[in-house]
N, C-alpha and C positions, 0 to 999 in steps of 0.2 A: 446484637447491638447492646452495649452495656452502659453507654454514656452519651451525653449530649455532644461531646467532642467527636465521637464516632459518627453520629448522625450528621454532623456538620461536614465531615470528610466525605461521606456518601453524597451529600448534596453538592459539594464542590466538584466531585468527579462527574456527577450527572450533568452539571452545568457545563463542564469542560467538554464532555462528549457532545452535548448539544451544539456548542460553539464550533466543534470540529465538523459538524455536518452542515455548516453554513453554506448556503448556495453561492456565496461570493468567493469561494475558494478558487484559486487560480489553477489547481489541478487536483485530481482524485486518483489515488493509487489503491487498487484492490488486489489482495493476495488470496488465491484460492487455498483454503485450509481444510479441505475434506481429508479423510484418512489417507487417500492416495497421495495428496499433496504433502501432507505432514511426513509421510514415509519417504517422500522424494526430497525433503529438505525445506519445505515451505516456511517452517518456523525460523530457520536460519536466514532465509531470504527476507522474511518480514523484519527480523532484527537488523539485518544489514541495511534495509531501506530506512528504517527509523534512525539508525546510527548515522547514515549518510546525510539525511536531512538535518540532524542535530549538529553533526560535525561541520557542515557547510552553512549552518545557521539559515536554513531555508524555511521560510514561513509561508502560510497560506496553502499548504498542501494537506489534504485530508487523506489519511491512510486508514483503510478498513480491511476487513476480511470477509470472505464469503465461503460457502460450502463448495462441494464438488461441482465442477462445470461440465463433467462428462467427457473430458479430454485427457484422461489419465496418462496417456503416452507422452504428453507434453509437460507434465509436472516438473518442477514448480511453475505455476502459471501466475502471471501478473497482468492486470489490466490497468491501463493508464488513459485518462481523459483529461486533456487540458481544457481551459475555459473556451478556447476557440475551436477545438477540434473534436473529432469523433473518438469513441473509445477504441483503443487498439489492444488486442489480446496478444501477449507474448508467452512463448513457451521456453522451457528449459532455462529459467532465470535462476541461476545459482548465485551465490554471494559474489563471485568474481565479476558477474555482469552488472551488478547493481550500480556501481559508480558511473559507468557509461550510460546506463539507462536513465538515471536521474539527470545527468549532465545534458545528454542529447535530447531526450524527450520532455522531461518535466521543465528543465530550465531553458532549453533551446527551442522547444516546440517542434522538433523534427523526429518523427518516429524512426525507430531502428528496424528497417524493413527486413533485414536478415533474420531477426529473431521473432518477427510477427507470425502469428498463426493465421493462415489465409483460408 
């Protein structure tokens, strides 16, 4: 850190992260980003989720990452919890599945049973 402006940027990022963890969020999306998930494409899945939310101008959705969930054979893994529902864990969520997952579960409140890890 070399200037007051840099310190201000760090503060703004921290406040933005704090706001994203707000309990009033209408949905939470968690992407498993352990080494197995990253090797299976979790970074691309995370980018696709963020792009989908931005493209559709969807607000009130908290997107975070976690480490390995111990279900390597299902990577990339995404967990979604809406304000009204329980957390659903999905497996094999590549970038092609992201638009349907966001539309059906996050916006529509209906889990995609075919992709859920049971």
